[in-house]
C-alpha positions as CSV (number, residue, x, y, z in Angstrom):
1,M,0.0,0.0,0.0
2,S,1.3,3.4,-0.8
3,I,0.7,6.5,1.3
4,K,-1.6,8.9,-0.4
5,S,-1.5,12.6,0.6
6,I,-3.8,15.3,-0.7
7,I,-3.3,19.0,0.0
8,A,-5.6,22.0,-0.9
9,Q,-6.0,25.6,-0.1
10,I,-8.7,26.6,2.3
11,K,-10.5,28.5,-0.4
12,D,-10.9,25.1,-2.3
13,S,-12.1,23.4,0.9
14,K,-15.6,22.5,-0.5
15,D,-14.3,20.7,-3.5
16,F,-11.6,19.0,-1.5
17,I,-13.8,17.8,1.3
18,T,-16.7,16.7,-0.8
19,E,-14.3,14.7,-3.0
20,L,-12.9,13.1,0.1
21,L,-16.3,12.2,1.5
22,V,-17.3,10.6,-1.8
23,S,-14.1,8.7,-2.4
24,E,-13.2,7.6,1.2
25,F,-16.6,7.3,2.9
26,N,-18.8,6.4,0.0
27,I,-21.2,9.3,0.6
28,D,-23.0,10.4,-2.5
29,K,-22.0,13.8,-4.0
30,S,-25.3,15.6,-3.1
31,N,-25.2,14.5,0.5
32,S,-21.5,15.3,0.9
33,E,-22.2,18.9,-0.5
34,F,-25.1,19.2,1.9
35,L,-23.0,18.1,4.8
36,F,-20.3,20.5,3.9
37,D,-22.6,23.5,3.4
38,R,-24.6,22.9,6.6
39,V,-22.0,21.5,9.1
40,L,-18.5,22.3,8.0
41,Q,-18.7,25.6,6.1
42,P,-19.4,27.7,9.2
43,H,-16.1,26.5,10.7
44,F,-14.1,27.2,7.5
45,T,-15.4,30.8,7.1
46,N,-13.5,31.8,10.3
47,L,-10.1,30.5,9.1
48,R,-7.5,32.6,7.3
49,S,-7.4,32.3,3.6
50,D,-3.6,31.4,3.5
51,L,-4.2,28.1,5.3
52,Y,-4.1,24.6,3.7
53,L,-6.0,21.4,4.3
54,F,-4.2,18.1,4.4
55,A,-5.5,14.6,4.2
56,E,-3.5,11.4,4.3
57,T,-4.5,7.7,4.0
58,P,-4.2,5.7,7.2
59,Y,-0.7,4.5,7.8
60,I,0.8,2.3,10.5
61,D,4.5,1.3,10.3
62,K,5.7,-2.2,11.2
63,V,7.5,-1.1,14.4
64,Y,4.4,0.6,15.8
65,R,2.2,-2.4,14.8
66,D,4.5,-4.9,16.4
67,S,4.9,-2.8,19.6
68,Y,1.1,-2.5,19.9
69,Y,0.5,-6.2,19.5
70,H,3.3,-7.1,21.8
71,Y,2.1,-4.8,24.6
72,Y,-1.6,-5.7,24.4
73,S,-1.1,-9.4,23.9
74,S,0.3,-9.5,27.5
75,K,-2.8,-8.0,29.0
76,L,-5.1,-11.0,29.1
77,K,-8.0,-9.0,27.7
78,R,-9.4,-8.5,24.2
79,Y,-8.4,-5.2,22.6
80,P,-9.3,-3.9,19.1
81,G,-6.8,-4.8,16.5
82,Y,-5.9,-3.0,13.3
83,D,-7.2,-3.8,9.8
84,K,-4.5,-5.9,8.1
85,D,-4.9,-3.8,4.9
86,L,-3.3,-0.8,6.8
87,F,0.0,-2.6,7.4
88,L,2.9,-2.3,5.0
C-alpha cells in the first residue's frame, strides 16, 4: 500500500472535502455537499485564507504495529486490532 496525501488551499475546501467524502466514505455527492454546506462551512469561514487542508491515508508502520500487539497481547484481555490492509 502506498501512502496517499492530498493538499488543498482553504479556499478550495468545499471541492476538497466533498471529493474526500465521496471517495473515502462512499457518501454520494449531493449528500456530501449538503454536509459541507450545513455542518462544515461555518467552521471554514472563520479560518485565514492562506491556510491549507491536508488529508493522508491511514498508515501504521511495522514497528508501531509490532509494539502495539506485543504490549496488548500480554494484558489477558481482548483489545481492538488494526485492519491488516493498513499494514505495509
